[in-house]
PALUMMAR-351369 format. One line per 5 residues: number of its first residue (from 0); their letters; for each residue x, y, z of C-alpha. Coordinates in steps of 0.25 Angstrom, whole numbers. Example, Ala and Ser with C-alpha at 12.3 -4.5 7.8 and 13.67 -1.06 7.14 Angstrom:
! PALUMMAR-351369
0) as) 49:-18:31 | 55:-4:29 .
! end
This chain:
! PALUMMAR-351369
0) mmrir) -224:194:-71 | -210:199:-70 | -202:201:-83 | -187:199:-82 | -179:209:-89 .
5) rgeag) -168:205:-99 | -156:209:-90 | -162:202:-77 | -162:188:-83 | -151:178:-80 .
10) ftlae) -138:178:-72 | -128:189:-71 | -113:187:-75 | -109:189:-61 | -118:178:-56 .
15) mvmva) -113:169:-67 | -98:172:-63 | -101:169:-48 | -108:156:-51 | -96:152:-60 .
20) aliai) -86:156:-49 | -93:148:-39 | -94:135:-47 | -79:137:-51 | -76:138:-36 .
25) lagma) -84:126:-32 | -78:117:-43 | -64:121:-39 | -67:116:-25 | -73:103:-30 .
30) lpvak) -61:99:-39 | -51:97:-27 | -61:89:-20 | -64:80:-31 | -49:78:-34 .
35) yavkr) -47:73:-19 | -59:65:-20 | -53:57:-32 | -40:56:-25 | -46:51:-12 .
40) rkeve) -54:40:-20 | -41:35:-26 | -35:35:-12 | -46:27:-7 | -45:17:-18 .
45) lrlal) -30:16:-16 | -32:12:-1 | -43:2:-5 | -34:-5:-15 | -22:-5:-6 .
50) rlmrn) -31:-11:5 | -37:-22:-4 | -23:-26:-9 | -17:-26:5 | -29:-34:11 .
55) aidey) -27:-44:0 | -12:-45:3 | -15:-47:18 | -26:-58:15 | -16:-65:6 .
60) krlsd) -5:-64:18 | -16:-69:28 | -19:-81:20 | -5:-84:17 | -2:-84:32 .
65) kgmip) -13:-93:35 | -6:-103:25 | -18:-102:14 | -8:-96:4 | 5:-103:2 .
70) kkvgs) 17:-93:5 | 29:-91:-4 | 42:-90:2 | 46:-75:4 | 31:-70:2 .
75) egypp) 28:-69:17 | 14:-73:13 | 11:-61:5 | 6:-62:-10 | 16:-62:-21 .
80) dletl) 9:-51:-29 | -4:-44:-30 | -9:-53:-42 | -9:-64:-32 | -19:-57:-24 .
85) vegvq) -28:-56:-36 | -25:-70:-42 | -27:-77:-29 | -20:-88:-22 | -23:-103:-20 .
90) lvgkd) -26:-105:-5 | -20:-117:2 | -30:-129:3 | -41:-122:-5 | -45:-122:-19 .
95) vkqkf) -48:-107:-20 | -39:-96:-24 | -39:-84:-14 | -39:-70:-21 | -36:-58:-13 .
100) lrrip) -39:-47:-24 | -48:-46:-36 | -38:-37:-43 | -26:-28:-40 | -32:-15:-37 .
105) vdpmt) -29:-2:-46 | -21:8:-38 | -30:21:-40 | -18:30:-39 | -10:24:-50 .
110) geakw) -22:18:-58 | -14:4:-59 | -15:-9:-52 | -1:-8:-48 | 4:-7:-34 .
115) glrsy) 16:-6:-26 | 19:-19:-19 | 28:-22:-6 | 33:-36:-2 | 34:-40:13 .
120) qdepd) 49:-40:11 | 49:-25:6 | 51:-13:14 | 38:-6:18 | 41:6:10 .
125) sttwg) 47:-1:-2 | 43:3:-16 | 48:-10:-23 | 41:-24:-22 | 50:-35:-18 .
130) eqnvy) 40:-45:-25 | 40:-55:-14 | 26:-53:-10 | 15:-42:-9 | 15:-36:5 .
135) dvysl) 9:-23:2 | 4:-14:-9 | 5:1:-12 | 1:11:-22 | 11:15:-33 .
140) sdgta) 6:29:-34 | 15:40:-30 | 3:49:-26 | 0:56:-13 | -13:54:-6 .
145) idgtk) -22:65:-1 | -16:62:13 | -2:64:8 | 3:50:8 | 8:43:-4 .
150) ykdw) -1:32:-10 | 11:22:-11 | 12:23:5 | -2:18:7 .
! end
């Protein structure tokens, strides 16, 4: 049986400092990766929310062009607002209400269910809504994406 002398048991101070330094270096490398992972997840959520609303607007327009939704003068067949997509519209000749969205999605960049809107009559880069109809939606965030584009330009 070997006996351990008092000075030989445990780790030395130099070993402890080296391990602490390695842990600090690894943690320092992980923080930027985690930061970009959160930002990337929010960007994916933003793209999904925009796609859902734009598909709902397109479906409303498709049914309007087929004559299943009555067109209002000057609307070009687009919905008057986002709430109409949630509340639904009465289809011509049917007893059912057609709903296009369950709810207005929350903008992950601003944390609110408020979106920038464009009418069919507005300029493509307009930041004000003409209130005739909803032709397109965009984020109200002034932030910049990982790829360098502005969220409001998506």
